[in-house]
C-alpha positions in Angstrom: 60.3 9.8 0.7 56.7 11.1 0.7 57.2 11.8 -3.4 58.0 8.3 -3.4 54.7 7.3 -2.2 52.9 9.6 -4.4 54.7 8.2 -7.4 53.8 4.9 -5.8 50.3 5.4 -5.8 50.2 6.8 -9.1 51.7 3.7 -10.6 49.5 1.5 -8.6 46.1 3.5 -9.8 47.8 3.0 -13.6 48.2 -0.7 -13.1 44.5 -1.0 -12.0 43.6 0.6 -14.9 45.6 -1.8 -16.9 45.0 -4.9 -15.3 40.8 -4.2 -15.3 40.8 -3.4 -19.1 42.9 -6.8 -19.4 41.0 -8.9 -17.7 37.9 -7.2 -19.3 38.5 -7.8 -22.4 39.1 -11.7 -21.8 36.1 -11.9 -20.8 34.6 -10.1 -23.8 36.6 -12.3 -25.8 35.2 -14.9 -24.2 31.4 -14.2 -24.4 31.9 -12.9 -28.3 33.7 -16.9 -29.1 30.3 -18.0 -27.4 28.2 -16.1 -29.0 27.0 -14.3 -25.5 25.7 -11.3 -25.2 28.8 -8.9 -24.2 27.4 -5.1 -24.5 25.4 -3.7 -21.5 27.5 -6.3 -19.0 30.4 -4.3 -17.5 30.2 -1.4 -15.5 32.7 1.0 -17.6 36.9 1.0 -16.4 36.4 4.9 -14.8 33.5 4.2 -12.9 35.3 1.0 -11.0 38.4 3.1 -10.5 36.2 5.6 -8.3 35.3 2.7 -6.3 39.3 1.7 -5.5 40.7 5.0 -5.2 38.1 5.8 -2.2 38.7 2.0 -1.2 41.5 2.1 1.5 39.7 5.2 3.5 36.5 2.9 4.2 37.6 -0.6 4.2 40.4 0.8 6.8 37.5 1.8 9.1 36.6 -1.8 10.0 39.0 -3.2 12.5 41.7 -6.6 11.5 39.3 -8.8 13.4 36.2 -8.2 11.3 38.1 -8.0 8.2 39.1 -11.4 8.5 35.7 -12.6 8.5 34.1 -10.4 6.1 33.6 -12.7 3.0 31.1 -10.8 1.1 33.2 -8.2 1.6 35.9 -9.5 -0.8 33.3 -11.0 -3.0 32.3 -7.1 -3.3 35.5 -5.9 -4.1 35.5 -8.7 -7.0 32.5 -7.8 -8.1 33.8 -4.2 -8.4 36.9 -5.1 -10.1 34.8 -7.2 -12.8 32.5 -4.6 -13.7 29.2 -6.3 -12.1 27.9 -3.5 -10.0 24.8 -4.9 -9.1 26.0 -8.0 -7.6 28.8 -5.8 -5.9 25.4 -4.3 -4.2 24.0 -7.5 -3.7 26.8 -8.9 -1.5 27.1 -5.3 0.3 24.1 -6.3 1.5 24.4 -9.5 2.1 27.1 -8.2 4.7 25.6 -6.1 6.0 22.8 -8.5 6.9 25.1 -10.8 8.4 26.7 -8.3 10.6 23.4 -7.2 11.7 22.2 -10.7 12.7 25.8 -11.1 14.5 25.1 -8.2 16.6 21.6 -9.1 17.5 23.2 -12.6 18.9 25.7 -11.3 20.7 23.3 -8.5 22.1 19.9 -10.9 23.8 18.4 -12.8 20.7 14.7 -13.3 22.8 14.8 -9.3 23.1 15.0 -8.6 19.6 12.4 -11.2 18.8 10.0 -9.5 20.9 10.6 -6.4 19.5 10.9 -7.3 15.9 8.4 -9.4 15.5 4.7 -9.3 15.9 1.6 -11.8 16.0 2.0 -15.4 15.5 5.1 -15.4 14.1 6.7 -14.7 17.3 5.9 -17.9 18.2 7.4 -19.8 15.5 11.4 -17.9 16.2 13.5 -19.4 19.4 17.1 -19.5 18.5 20.0 -18.5 16.3 19.3 -20.3 13.6 15.7 -18.8 13.5 17.3 -15.3 12.2 17.0 -16.5 8.9 13.3 -15.9 9.3 13.2 -13.0 10.1 13.5 -10.9 6.5 15.4 -7.9 6.1 13.6 -4.8 6.7 11.9 -6.4 10.1 15.7 -7.0 10.9 17.0 -3.5 10.4 13.6 -2.3 11.8 13.4 -4.3 14.9 17.9 -3.6 15.0 16.6 0.5 15.4 14.3 -0.3 17.7 16.7 -2.1 20.8 19.2 0.7 20.1 22.3 -1.4 17.9 21.5 1.2 14.9 20.6 4.7 15.3 17.3 6.3 13.7 19.5 7.8 11.0 21.8 4.5 10.3 17.8 2.6 10.0 16.9 5.7 6.9 20.0 5.1 5.5 19.7 1.1 4.9 16.5 1.3 4.1 17.2 3.1 1.2 20.3 0.8 0.1 17.8 -2.4 0.7 15.6 -0.4 -1.7 18.5 0.3 -3.8 19.4 -3.8 -3.5 16.0 -4.9 -4.0 15.2 -2.6 -7.5 18.6 -2.0 -8.7 20.7 -5.1 -8.0 21.4 -8.8 -9.1 18.9 -9.7 -6.9 16.2 -8.7 -9.6 16.3 -8.4 -13.6 17.2 -4.6 -14.1 18.4 -2.3 -16.2 19.6 0.4 -13.4 23.0 2.1 -13.7 24.8 2.5 -10.3 27.8 4.5 -10.4 31.1 4.1 -8.4 30.4 7.3 -6.3 27.1 5.4 -5.2 28.3 2.3 -4.7 31.7 3.6 -2.3 28.9 5.9 -0.2 26.9 2.7 0.4 29.7 0.8 1.6 30.7 3.6 3.6 27.2 3.6 5.1 27.4 0.0 6.3 30.8 0.1 7.7 30.1 3.6 9.6 26.5 2.4 10.8 26.7 -1.2 11.0 30.3 -3.0 10.8 32.0 -0.5 12.9 29.9 1.0 14.9 29.9 1.2 18.7 27.3 -0.3 20.9 26.1 3.0 22.7 26.2 2.7 26.6 22.8 2.9 27.1 22.3 -0.2 25.0 24.9 -1.9 26.8 22.9 -0.8 29.9 20.0 -2.4 28.5 22.0 -5.9 27.8 23.6 -6.1 31.4 20.1 -5.4 33.1 18.3 -8.1 30.8 21.0 -10.5 31.6 20.6 -9.6 35.5 16.7 -10.3 35.3 17.4 -13.8 33.7 20.9 -15.1 36.2 20.6 -13.3 39.9 18.4 -12.0 42.3 17.1 -8.7 42.3 16.9 -6.9 45.9 14.2 -4.0 46.6 17.5 -1.8 46.9 19.1 -2.5 43.6 15.1 -2.2 42.2 15.2 1.3 43.0 18.7 1.8 41.9 17.6 0.3 38.6 14.7 3.0 38.3 17.0 5.8 38.6 18.6 4.2 35.0 14.5 4.2 33.6 15.0 8.0 33.9 17.5 8.1 31.4 15.6 5.9 29.2 14.0 7.7 25.4 10.0 7.0 25.3 11.0 3.9 22.4 13.9 2.9 24.8 11.5 2.2 27.7 8.8 1.1 25.9 10.6 -1.7 24.3 12.8 -2.4 27.2 9.0 -3.2 29.3 8.0 -5.1 26.0 10.9 -7.2 26.7 10.0 -7.6 30.0 6.2 -8.9 28.8 8.2 -11.2 26.3 10.4 -12.7 29.5 7.5 -12.9 31.8 5.0 -14.6 29.3 7.4 -17.7 28.5 6.5 -20.8 29.4 10.0 -21.8 30.8 11.1 -18.4 32.4 11.8 -19.4 36.3 9.9 -17.8 39.8 13.3 -15.6 40.2 13.2 -14.0 37.2 9.3 -13.2 37.2 10.1 -11.8 40.9 12.7 -9.4 39.6 10.3 -8.3 36.5 7.7 -8.2 39.5 9.9 -5.5 41.4 11.3 -3.5 38.3 7.4 -3.7 36.1 5.6 -0.8 38.9 8.6 1.1 38.8 8.6 1.5 35.2 5.1 1.2 33.9 4.5 4.9 34.7 6.9 5.8 31.5 5.2 3.4 28.7 3.1 5.5 26.7 -0.8 4.4 25.7 0.0 2.9 22.4 2.5 0.6 23.8 -0.1 -0.1 26.7 -2.7 -0.9 24.2 0.1 -3.6 23.0 -0.3 -5.5 25.6 -3.5 -5.8 26.2 -3.9 -6.7 22.6 -1.2 -9.6 22.7 -3.2 -10.9 25.8 -6.3 -10.9 23.6 -4.0 -13.2 20.7 -3.1 -15.5 23.4 -6.9 -16.0 24.2 -7.7 -16.4 20.2 -4.8 -18.9 20.3 -6.1 -20.8 23.3 -2.7 -20.3 24.7 -3.8 -21.2 28.3 0.3 -20.8 30.0 0.9 -17.9 28.0 -2.7 -16.3 28.6 -2.1 -16.9 32.7 1.0 -15.3 32.7 0.0 -12.2 30.8 -2.6 -11.2 32.9 -0.9 -11.4 35.9 1.6 -9.2 33.6 -1.1 -6.5 33.9 -2.6 -7.2 37.0 1.1 -6.0 38.5 0.4 -2.7 37.6 -3.6 -2.1 37.5 -3.6 -2.4 33.3 -6.2 -5.3 33.1 -8.4 -2.2 31.3 -6.3 -2.2 28.6 -7.3 -5.9 27.2 -9.9 -5.1 24.2 -13.5 -5.9 25.0 -14.1 -7.8 22.1 -11.9 -10.6 20.3 -12.7 -8.7 17.2 -9.6 -6.4 17.8 -7.1 -9.4 17.6 -8.6 -10.3 14.4 -8.1 -6.6 12.7 -4.5 -6.4 14.4 -3.7 -10.2 12.6 -5.2 -8.8 9.6 -2.9 -5.5 9.8 0.3 -7.7 10.3 -0.3 -9.8 7.2 -0.9 -6.9 5.3 2.1 -5.5 6.5 4.3 -8.8 6.1 3.1 -8.7 2.7 3.6 -5.1 1.9 7.5 -5.5 3.2 8.2 -9.1 1.1 9.8 -9.4 -2.4 6.1 -10.2 -4.6 4.2 -7.5 -3.0 2.7 -6.4 -6.3 1.3 -10.1 -6.0 0.5 -10.7 -2.6 -0.7 -7.8 -1.2 -4.1 -6.5 -2.5 -5.4 -10.0 -1.2 -4.1 -9.5 2.5 -5.6 -5.6 1.5 -9.2 -7.3 0.8 -8.8 -9.3 4.3 -8.7 -6.0 6.4 -11.4 -4.3 4.3 -13.8 -7.0 4.9 -13.1 -7.6 8.3 -13.4 -3.7 9.0 -16.7 -3.9 7.6 -19.0 -1.2 5.8 -18.3 2.0 7.2 -14.9 0.3 8.6 -15.0 -0.2 12.1 -11.4 0.6 14.1 -11.2 0.0 17.2 -9.9 2.5 19.3 -6.9 0.5 20.9 -6.2 -0.1 16.9 -6.4 3.0 16.0 -2.8 4.6 15.9 -1.4 1.5 14.8 -4.0 1.2 12.0 -3.7 4.3 10.5 0.4 4.2 10.7 0.0 0.5 8.5 -2.7 2.4 6.1 -0.5 5.4 5.6 2.7 2.8 5.0 1.2 0.6 2.7 -0.5 3.6 0.8 3.0 5.3 0.1 3.6 2.1 -1.8 7.8 0.5 -1.2 8.9 3.5 -3.7 9.2 1.4 -6.9 5.8 0.8 -7.8 2.2 1.2 -7.2 0.0 -1.8 -6.2 -2.8 -1.0 -8.6 -5.2 -3.5 -6.8 -4.6 -2.6 -4.1 -5.2 1.3 -3.8 -8.8 1.7 -4.2 -9.0 0.2 -1.3 -6.6 2.6 0.4 -8.1 5.3 -0.9 -11.2 4.1 0.5 -10.2 3.7 3.6 -8.6 6.6 4.0 -11.7 8.6 2.9 -13.5 6.8 5.4 -11.1 8.0 8.7 -13.1 9.7 11.2 -11.8 13.1 12.3 -9.1 12.1 15.2 -8.0 9.3 12.5 -6.9 11.8 10.0 -5.1 14.1 12.5 -2.8 10.6 12.5 -2.5 10.4 9.3 -1.8 14.3 8.7 0.8 13.2 11.7 2.7 9.8 10.5 5.1 12.0 8.4 6.8 12.3 12.2 7.0 8.0 12.6 10.2 6.9 12.1 8.8 4.3 9.1 7.3 6.9 7.0 9.6 9.4 7.5 12.0 7.0 6.2 9.9 5.9 3.5 9.4 9.8 2.6 12.9 9.9 0.9 11.8 8.4 -2.0 10.4 9.9 -5.0 7.5 8.1 -5.2 6.5 8.3 -1.8 6.4 11.5 -1.7 3.6 11.7 -4.4 1.6 9.5 -2.8 1.9 11.3 0.5 0.7 14.7 -1.0 -2.2 12.6 -2.2 -2.9 11.2 1.1 -2.8 14.4 2.0 -5.7 15.2 -0.2 -7.9 12.5 0.6 -8.1 13.2 4.3 -7.9 16.7 4.2 -11.8 17.3 4.2 -12.1 15.0 6.9 -9.5 17.5 9.0 -11.8 19.7 11.6 -9.1 20.8 13.9 -8.1 24.1 13.3 -4.5 23.6 14.5 -4.4 20.6 12.1 -5.8 22.6 9.5 -2.8 24.8 9.7 -0.3 22.5 9.9 -1.8 21.1 6.2 -1.1 24.4 5.3 2.6 24.5 6.0 3.0 20.9 4.6 1.3 22.5 1.8 3.9 25.5 1.1 7.1 23.1 2.7 9.3 23.1 -0.2 12.1 20.1 0.9 12.0 16.6 1.0 9.6 15.4 2.9 11.5 13.4 4.8 12.8 16.3 6.8 9.5 17.3 7.3 10.0 16.4 11.2 13.0 17.9 11.7 12.0 21.6 10.2 11.8 23.4 13.2 8.5 25.5 12.4 6.6 22.2 12.2 8.0 20.7 15.0 6.5 23.0 17.1 3.3 22.3 15.8 4.0 18.5 16.3 4.5 19.4 20.1 1.8 21.1 20.5 -0.5 18.6 19.2 0.9 15.4 20.6 -2.7 15.5 22.2 -4.1 14.2 18.9 -1.9 11.1 18.7 -3.3 9.7 22.0 
């Protein structure tokens, strides 16, 4: 019986080969009859067979109900059969984005918006239809921040997004994609998104957010929930309290929900890190700058609950700078970044002044954003913006220069460092800030980075470097 199954598989493989060649020959003949190009259009049949030979094992990881609704996966397979791998990659990405949107809607839409989108854009996002306004990068980053995908999943998806942008049918290109690459990307999207179960912690956060908005939390309940807070990572507690802030400052939030947050916030606030606490002060400043009176009042009450009014910025220039940073990052993440990015870089440079003056509350966000845009999108350099970035990097003070050196430990920067161009730009950035670094401990770290032989996206996981970073945490504050 087993031998006959093997013969059947061999027979099917031969049939695939014959059918694919017949299909291609028919298309080539049709194109030739109409004097259209036919050379270099289709990926060769052996590469297509590499996908089909491995397809069963990957597709079987998806449950039947999900498969029945996966229209873009059907288009992916059709594009593979046609030898159009660039189109297949595009369909694979479409399916992945659709699946993440489904997860966000099933989880908590407002919580996602509060953690994925910053500044004035958040105000324009209300319901499920508005998910289409969130670009792909913000979608996968936001999904990572609220626990719908893992940090490793985010890194892999960012790479697939990069290939989709520069090697798929989304843009004119001459890139070659192999069958094994394509099946590997499909398996990543299946494992990290389509068939990935939501973690227990993420489910508990969802239940907590639902309970805050739908029932009364008693003092005893609040104490029990406080025990749950101790199980959360730093990122999870930061994002959860950010979710509290988003709920609290919505004009239509009812009094019962506000009272629930009044009980929980003081129990969670002690675990929130300084950068996130500064962010709440900046959000209050944004409400003031935009004359959102109701939100301003509620944000002030939120900060008063935990005696945190000291995080409100001294002047509204901070808000202007943060807005300029957000605008630059949005341009950098967009399709037309080579065209749009320089004007936003100039705007940020102008607002910072000469020499650049960076408010302390924005220090870490400013440095990580500056490093991110300097590293490029991995595909090419925004030539008109690079002189501005170099000038801003060379004008960092010693504290901010330390943050730039340690930036490889940030999830977004680390993910970027999987690309060859970004690795080259990171070493260039290190050379720019090196003369500014005065701390002996950071200088020792620079020596370790200089001698690191692996891919730079693995820096944060190297045992020696990880130990050095742990001892330097104070420099990030």
